[in-house]
C-alpha positions in Angstrom: 47.0 -58.6 -0.2 45.5 -59.0 -3.7 44.4 -56.0 -5.8 40.8 -57.1 -5.2 41.4 -57.2 -1.4 42.7 -53.6 -1.6 39.6 -52.5 -3.6 37.2 -54.2 -1.2 38.8 -52.9 2.0 39.9 -49.3 1.0 38.0 -46.5 2.7 38.2 -42.8 2.8 40.3 -41.4 5.7 39.5 -38.0 7.2 41.9 -38.1 10.2 45.6 -38.6 9.9 48.5 -39.3 12.3 51.4 -36.9 12.5 53.8 -39.4 10.8 55.3 -38.2 7.6 55.1 -40.4 4.4 58.5 -41.7 3.5 59.8 -40.3 0.2 60.3 -43.8 -1.2 56.6 -44.6 -0.6 55.5 -41.2 -2.0 57.5 -41.9 -5.1 55.9 -45.3 -5.5 52.4 -43.6 -5.2 53.4 -41.1 -7.9 54.8 -43.8 -10.1 51.5 -45.7 -9.9 49.8 -42.6 -11.4 52.5 -42.2 -14.1 52.0 -45.8 -15.2 48.2 -45.4 -15.8 46.7 -45.9 -19.2 45.5 -42.8 -21.1 43.9 -41.6 -24.3 46.4 -42.5 -27.1 49.0 -42.7 -24.3 49.1 -38.9 -24.2 49.5 -38.8 -20.4 47.7 -35.5 -19.9 48.0 -35.6 -16.1 50.1 -33.5 -13.8 50.5 -34.0 -10.1 51.1 -31.2 -7.6 52.6 -32.6 -4.4 52.0 -30.3 -1.5 54.0 -30.8 1.8 54.2 -27.2 2.9 52.0 -26.9 6.0 51.0 -23.3 5.2 49.8 -24.3 1.7 48.0 -27.3 3.0 46.2 -25.1 5.5 45.3 -22.7 2.7 43.9 -25.6 0.7 42.0 -26.9 3.8 40.4 -23.6 4.8 40.2 -21.5 1.6 39.4 -23.9 -1.3 36.2 -25.7 -0.2 33.0 -25.2 -2.1 30.8 -25.3 1.0 32.5 -23.0 3.5 35.3 -25.0 5.1 34.3 -28.4 3.9 37.8 -29.6 3.4 39.2 -28.4 6.8 40.1 -32.0 7.8 42.9 -32.1 5.3 44.9 -29.5 7.3 46.6 -32.3 9.4 47.6 -34.5 6.5 51.3 -34.6 5.8 50.8 -34.5 2.0 48.1 -33.3 -0.4 48.3 -34.3 -4.0 46.3 -32.3 -6.5 45.7 -34.0 -9.8 45.5 -31.8 -12.8 45.3 -32.2 -16.6 46.1 -30.4 -19.8 42.9 -31.0 -21.8 44.9 -30.4 -25.1 47.0 -33.5 -24.3 43.9 -35.8 -24.3 41.0 -36.5 -26.5 37.3 -35.7 -27.0 34.8 -38.2 -28.4 31.1 -38.9 -28.1 30.7 -35.8 -26.0 33.3 -37.0 -23.5 36.4 -35.1 -22.4 38.9 -37.9 -21.9 41.3 -35.9 -19.7 38.8 -36.5 -16.9 38.9 -40.3 -17.5 42.7 -40.3 -17.8 43.3 -38.4 -14.6 40.7 -40.4 -12.7 42.4 -43.7 -13.7 45.8 -42.3 -12.7 44.5 -41.0 -9.4 42.7 -44.2 -8.5 45.9 -46.1 -9.1 47.6 -43.8 -6.7 44.9 -44.1 -4.1 45.0 -47.9 -4.2 48.8 -48.1 -4.2 48.8 -45.8 -1.1 46.3 -47.9 0.7 48.2 -51.1 0.0 51.2 -49.5 1.8 49.0 -48.5 4.8 48.6 -44.8 3.7 45.1 -43.4 3.7 43.5 -40.8 1.4 40.2 -39.2 0.7 39.3 -38.3 -2.9 37.9 -34.7 -3.0 35.9 -33.1 -5.7 34.3 -30.4 -3.7 36.7 -27.6 -4.1 36.9 -24.2 -5.8 39.2 -24.7 -8.8 40.2 -21.0 -9.1 41.2 -20.8 -5.4 43.3 -24.0 -5.7 44.9 -22.6 -8.9 45.7 -19.4 -7.0 47.2 -21.1 -4.0 49.4 -23.4 -6.1 50.1 -21.1 -9.0 48.6 -23.5 -11.5 48.5 -22.1 -15.1 45.1 -21.1 -16.5 45.1 -23.7 -19.3 45.4 -26.5 -16.8 42.3 -28.1 -15.2 42.3 -29.2 -11.6 40.4 -32.5 -11.5 40.6 -33.7 -7.9 42.7 -33.5 -4.8 43.4 -35.8 -1.9 45.2 -35.7 1.4 47.6 -38.6 1.9 48.8 -39.8 5.3 48.9 -42.6 7.8 45.4 -43.0 9.3 44.9 -41.8 12.9 44.2 -44.6 15.4 40.8 -43.1 16.1 38.3 -41.9 13.4 37.2 -38.4 14.1 33.6 -37.2 14.5 33.7 -35.4 11.2 34.6 -38.6 9.4 31.8 -40.5 11.1 29.2 -37.9 10.3 30.3 -37.6 6.6 30.2 -41.4 6.2 26.7 -41.6 7.7 25.5 -38.7 5.5 27.0 -40.1 2.4 26.0 -43.7 3.1 29.6 -44.8 2.3 29.0 -48.4 3.3 25.9 -48.9 1.1 26.7 -50.5 -2.3 24.3 -51.4 -5.1 24.1 -55.1 -5.9 25.5 -56.4 -9.2 21.9 -57.1 -10.3 21.2 -53.3 -10.1 24.2 -52.2 -12.2 25.0 -55.0 -14.6 23.2 -55.8 -17.9 24.1 -58.8 -20.1 23.8 -58.7 -23.8 21.3 -55.8 -23.8 20.0 -53.1 -21.4 
């Protein structure tokens, strides 16, 4: 599978099998994040790997912004929380680059996982303070995103179908709508 094949076919997974992720594969996923480019190679990211079922349940049921929006992560074997130390990145043109740095690293992790048959679902709808409390993350560290990781269930759940329909996950803008050549 080429990188472009992975990009074209990857989708968010919201229902996971009970199979654990092998440590070797989890380490490859983490290594993909570690190797990402960053502002002046400062590597501001930090990854919190959560395998403890009780902590995953807390993240699933107590950290969503909209009631229990993240409840589906409760069955995932692993949740990775991507964090950043903003002081280890840059700021230019009104842009905090720790957000860019961690997004690049996390996307590399998501794509690497998918290439190995491991699903994920990038989440931004969470209460940062509650995530910090649950995982004892220091105050100066920003929680940027989190994702469950696991082998996809054979059948997609109703929740996943509803969210995909609501979000319009299959609709993509055409290149003509998003690309400008030489000028806007």
